[in-house]
Structures are given as C-alpha cells and as structure tokens.
C-alpha angles and dihedrals in degrees: 000000000000125000116238124004138313096030125167094277121157099189136034094245090066089063092071135245115009114212122193116228109287133168114254090185127047122180091349093305129111114250100230098199092052091049090047090052090053096044093047090060102051136067139254094029096197095060092038091063090055092045092054091046090054092046092052092046090051091051091050091049090050092049091050092050091049090052089051092051092049091048093049100041104018130255095265093055092046090052091050091050091050091049091049091050092051092049091049093048090050090051091051093047093049090050090051093048090053088062093059113091117235116265146099 
C-alpha cells in the first residue's frame, strides 16, 4: 500500500505478507525455500539478498560470542546475567511507562 516503511497503515494486513515464525537455518544450513519465500516478497530483490546475508552473519557472530561467554564464565552465570538484564530492562520500561499520562 505504501512504499518503504512506517506508512500510514491502520491494520497489520496493510503492511504486506505476514509470515509465521519459521526456521531459516536447520542444522547449520540455510533453508532455501524459506529464504526464497522471504526474498520473493520484498523489493528490491538485489539488496534484499545482501540484507539477509548480513542478518544471518550477525546472528552467527552473536551465537559465537555467546558460546565464548558461556565457555569463559559458565552457562549458569551467563543465564543469571541474562535474567538480570531482562529484569533491569523491565524495570526501566515500567518506570518510563509511569511517566506517560493516561489517555488514548
């Protein structure tokens, strides 16, 4: 309906194709038909391929860093740190929401 992002849409269906959560990687390998589904529903295709490649590379880098953290500090400590971070971010968000006046 509207080229680009953040258009004047009033319902989710105006945003385009809705895709339920699916795995784009299985066993460390790219699932070609899932990638094709995504790429066939975006424009321009040429830049979309590069964007997906960068996204997947970033995810792999993040996974590698997480493995390094767990190896260095232990999985239990890494899980505690993640839980603490989630609790802290919730605390910050709730504090922010309290500053917003009631209304529509």
